[in-house]
N, C-alpha and C positions, 0 to 999 in steps of 0.2 A: 207515622214513620213507615215507609214502604219496606217490604221484605224482598231481598235479592233472591232470585230463583235460578241464577246461573245462565239465563237465556239472554240473547242480544236485545237491547232496547228497541222498541218499535220505531219505525221511521217517523221523524218529526218530533221525537221526544226531546225534552229540554236537555242542554249540555250539562255535564257535571259541574258543580259549583267550584269556582277557583279557590285553591287552597294556599297559594303563596303569591307574593308580589311578582307581577309580570315584568319581562325585560324592557318593554316599551316604556313603562312608567319608571323603571329603575334607572334608565339612561338620563332621566331628568336630574338625577343627583350626581351624575358622574361627568368627567371630562373625556374627550376623545383624543386618541393619539393621531396626530396629523402629519402628513408628509409635506415637504416643501412643494410649491407649485411645480408641476412637471411640464415639459415642453417637447413635443415630438420632433420639432424642427432641428434640434441639436444633433449634430453628426460628429464623427470622429475628427474631422478637420486635420487630416494628416499633412496636407500641404502646408497649412499655417504652422503646424507643430514642428515640421522637419526643415522648413526653409530658414537658413541663417539670416538674422535680422541685423541691419546696419542702421545705426543712429544717424539721422540727417538733421543736424542742428539748424541749418539754413533753409530747410524746407525743399531744397532742390539738390539732386544727386547728378553729377556730371560724369559720364563714362568717357574717359580719354582713351583713344585707341591709336595704334600705329596707322598711318595713312594707308588706305586700301583703295584700289581702283575697282569700280563696279564691274563684276564679271558674272556670267551666267544669266539665264533667262528668268524673267519674272513670270507672273501669271496674268493672263488677260481675261477680260469679262466679255460675255456675249449677250446678244439680244435674240430671242427666239420668237418668230412669228409663224405659227403653225409648224410646218416641217422645215421652214427656212431659218437658217442661223446666220447672223451677221456679227462682226466684231465692233465693239464700241471704239470709235476712232481714237479717242484720247488714250485708250488702253494700249495702243501700239507703242506708246512710250515705254512699255515694259520690255520691248526688244532691246538688247544691249546697245545696238548701234543707233537707236532712236531715243535713248534716254536723254531727257532735257530738251527735246525738240517740241516746241509749243505752237507751231503754225497749224491751227485747226483746219484750215482749208486744205493744206497738203495732206494732212493725216486722213481727212474725210475722203479725199480722192484716192488715197492709197487703200483705205478700208474697203472702198467700193470695188476694187479690183481682185479681192480675194474670191476664190472659187470654192463652193461647198462640195465635199466628196465624202461618200459613205463607204465604209469597209466592213465586211463580215469578219467574224473571228477567224484568225489564221491567215488573212490576206496580208500581203506585203505592201507597205506604203512606199518605202525606199529600200534600195539594195546597196550593200557595202560595195565600194569600188566604182559605183556609177557616179556621173557628174552631179554635184550638188547645185541644183538650179531652181529650187523652190524654197520658200519659207512656209513652215507648217505651224498652224495653231490648232490645238486639240480642244474642240468644243465639248465633246462628251466621249467617255470610254477610257479604256486603258490600252496603252501601246508599249510593247516590249522592245527594248533595245538589245539586239542580238549581236554579239561579238564572237571572236574565235577563242575557244578554250585552249588550255595549255597543250592539249594533244590533238589539236586540229578540229575538235568537235564544237558544236554550238554551245554558247553560254549566254545566259541572260545577264547583261551587264548593267541594266537600268530599267526603270519602269516609269512611264509618263502617264499623267492622268489629266482630268479636266483643268483647263487653264494653262497647262504647260505648253511650251513651244520648242521647236528645234529648227535648225537651218537659218537662224538669224544672221549668221556671218555671210550668207549668200548676197545680202544687200551690198557688201563691199566689193563683190566681183565674183567671177565664175572660175576662179583658179583652183578650187578644191574639189574633192570627191568625198562621198559619204564614207566615214570610217566605221559605220555600223549599219546593220539592217534594222529597219523599224517595221514591226509586225503587229497587227491588231490582235490584242488578247481577248477583247470583247467586241461587241458591235460598237463601232467607233465612227464619229463624225468629226472631220477636220476641215479647216479652211486653208487653202493653199494659194500662195502668191507666186506666180512665175517671175523669174528675174526680168523677163522682157516687159512684163506689166509694170514692175517697179521702174525700169528705165524710162518708160513712156511718161510716168508721173514725174520722175526726177527731171526729165527734160523740160517740163513746164514749170517746175518749182526749183529754181537754182538754190534757194536756201536749204532745201531738203538734201540735195546732192552735196552741198558744202558741209552740212552737218554730218552726214554719213562718212564722207571722206576724212574729216577731222577725227571723228570717233574711231575710225579704223586705224588712224595713225596713233591715237592714244592707246589703243589696245595693244600696241607693240612696245610699250614702256616696260622696263624691267620689273618683274613682279615675281614673288615666290609662289609656291603651290597654293597659297591661301589668298592670293590676289593682293598681298601687301607690298608696298614699295620696297624694292630690293635693297638690302644692305650689302655693298660691295666688299668682299673679303678675298684674301689670298691665303692659300694653305698648301703645304707640301713643296714649297719652292726652295731652291738652293741658290747660292750666290748672292747677288745684290740687285734683284729685279726691282722695278718701281712698285711700291706698295700702294694699292688703291686707296683713294680718299673717299670717305663716306660720311653720312650722318643719318640719324633715325628721324624720319619725317612723321609728323603727327597729323591727324585729321584737323582741318581748319575749323570745321563747324561740328564739334562733338555733340552727341545726343545728351539732352538733359531731361531727367525725370522729376517732375514736380509731384509732391505728395498729394494724393487724392484724398477725398473725405467722404465718409458716410455719417449722416447725422439724423437725429430725430429729437422731438421735444416730448419729454415724459411729463405727464400731468397727473398729479395726485391731489385729491380734495383734502383740505386741511383737517376736516372732521375725521376722515379715515386715518390720516397720518397721526392724529392726536389720540384717538380712542381705541383703535383696533390693532394694537401692536403686541398682543400677547397670544400665543407664545412666540410669534414671529413678527418681525418689524415689516410693516406693509411697504414702506418706501424702499427698504433694502431688497425685498422680493421683487417689487416692480422693476427696480434697477437691474437686478441680476438677470431677469429674463430679457430685458431690453438689450443689455450688453451681449447676451448670447445671440440674439437676432442680428445685431450689428456685426458680430464676428462671423456669422454665417454669410452675411452679405459681403463682407470683406474678402472671404475666400472665393466667393463667386466672382467678384470683380478681378481678383488675381488671376483667375483662369480665363474669363470671358471678356474683360474690358478691351475695347478696340484700340485703345491707346497703349496700355502697358500689359494687358493680359497675355499669359503665356501662349495661348492658342494663336494669337495674332502677331506675336513677336518672334516666332521661329523663322529663320531665313528660308527662302525657297529651296536652297540646296541642302537643307537639313530636314526636308519633308519627304517622306516616301509613302507609297501606297501599298496596301496588302496585295499579294500576288493572286490570291484566290478568293478573297472576301473575308472570311473569318481570320482572326489573328493566329498565325501558326508559329511554332518555334523558329522557323527560318526567318519570318518577318521580324521577330524580336531580336534575333541574332544580328540581322542586318542593321536594325536600329541602334543596337549597342555598339556595333563596329564603327559607327560614324563619329564617335567621340571617344576621347580618353577618359578614364575614371568616371564613368557614369555612376552616380550615387543613388539615384532614385528613379523608379518608374511609377507613373500615376495613371490609373485607368478607372473608368466607370465600373462598378461591381458587375454589371452585365457583360462588359468586355472581358473582365477577369474570368467569369464563368465560361465565356466563349473560348478563351484561350485554354482553359482547363479541359474543355471537351476535345479540342484539337490535340492536346497532349495525350488524352486518353486513347484517341484513335490510333496514335503512333506507339502506344505502349510506353509513354514517357510520364514521368511525374516531376512536376516543377517543385523545387525544394522549398524550404522555409528558413526564416532568419529571425533572430531576436532583435526587436527594435524597442528599446526602452521598456523591456519587460513584457512586450507583446509578441506573441508567436504569429508571424505574418508570412504569406507566400513570397517566394523570391525566384528569380530566373537568373542563372549564371552568377549567383551570389549577390544580385542587386534586388533590394526589396521592391515588390510589386504592390503598391499601396492603393487602397480604394479611394476614389474621389468622385462623389456623386455630383459635383459641380460641373464635370465634363459632360457636355450635352450629348444626348442620343437623338438623332434626327428622326423625322417621320418615316424615313426609309430604313430605320433601325440600323443606322451606322453611327459610329462614334470615333474617338481618337484615343491614342495612347501617348502620353508625354514621357520623354526621357530627358533627364537633365543632370548636369554636374553642378553641385551647389557649393557656394562659399567664395568669398573674395580671394582667399589665398589660392584657390584653384582656378581662378578666372572663370567662375561659374555664374549661377543665378543667385541673386540675393533679394531678400525682402527689405523694404525701406520703411522706416517709421521715425518718429521723433519722441524722445523721452524728456522728462522734466517739464511737461506741459502744466499750465496752471490748473489746479483742481484735478490733477491726474489720479485716477483710481486703478488703472492698469497701464502697462507700458504702451504709449501711443494712444491712450483713450482717456478722455476727461469728462467730468460731469460738472456743469456750471449752473448755479442757481440763477434763475431768470426773474424771480419775483412772484408775488401773489396778486391775482386779479381781483376784481370787485365781487366775483362769485366765490371767493375764498379757495380758488384752485391754485395750487403751487405748481410752478413749471421749472423743469430742469432741461438744459440743452446737453444732450449726450452725443459726443463726437469721437470718431476714430480716424486717424490719419495713416495712410499706408500707400505703398506702391511696390513695384518689383522691377528689377533691372537685369538685363542679360549682358554680361561683361564682354564676352566674345561670341561670335555667331555659333560656334560648334558646341557651346554649353547647353543648348536646348534643341531637341529634335522632336518631331511629331510623326507618328505612324497614323496615316489617314485612311478613311474609307473602311473602317473596321466593322464588319458585320457582326451584330450581336444576337441576331435571331437564331433559333435552333433549326438546323437542317436535318432532314430525314436521311 
């Protein structure tokens, strides 16, 4: 037996003999406390949670509206070859007087007569009061529409961006003058069509001239401020005047939304499903994570789907662009002013952060609101909800969605169908598909959904929102 001397053992000496059971061996006799399988893809999904959902038993939702005449310019698409820009001929149908015109030869001849013009920031493109004799297509940049303010000073009354047009009424004749000044806010490229060039093309294509003349006559039909067919009324009269006769006209071909579907086949080996279910059921956990992934894809489609997605279903006159790049309080105020009773704002978290920075620069603080027990940011009392499904482009720009929700408000609604066979959640079912020869069990997991905009002003978009940090 060795005698302890109180000095440190020499290097390489044997370790002290173990006096008790080690933890590594002890774990062989114990069970572990386990969490359910975690999944980083799961997000807050505020859009799905706040959107009012309407049951669609027939699988199709028809939006009946009062008859509206097409007014306002659409957006056109361009082709760039080096520094040269040209308009896609078929896209000229976005001009109000050319909607529905399908003669490709005439449109191609018309597209060839557009002239490319470049403007530096601050340069005037057209001046108020001058004769309107050109059609302008904005290929790139931002253009401010300048009008007269209440005290005779200048006021920005509108902002045009890529794909917007103005002066389309020039095709019908040279009777008017510009009622605003168009000034380049950034370096801007436009395509301009002189009225004389249009006349030369129209002289060779009688069908083009006839279409424009007929469209010009249709444009004088009685409409209200929203482009809907007028309802003739009489008010404030005395005596026995003739009371106008009227009726409410409906759209002949209303839009119908068919439920879309997201599906996957979940496969679980029968040995796993039979033997490894304690303390958690393997099939249930596999299904839980699969459902979460489908719900995430559902919200992505509600935002980005080209058929029914919110970003693609906002009318052109409900889209505005930021005035300076980052989202400012002025931009959001303008977005809110475009509709009554805006109930929700949705933005990418980086766009919300960019808006917060702009508020800080002005010494402002955007408030907060309680939404189902959650303390969330708000602007003008409207909750500003994060939605990571709104894309951020390579140029670090995004969009902010403003909407009025609910059928009773003529707003935006989500669509689904309840009571499906083998339904596990509203609008989502899991159907057994059988067991193959390798003893693998298959389940078809499906969710059915869509979204509908009941009237155009229920949905608005603030575009070209810069989310990068500026020094």
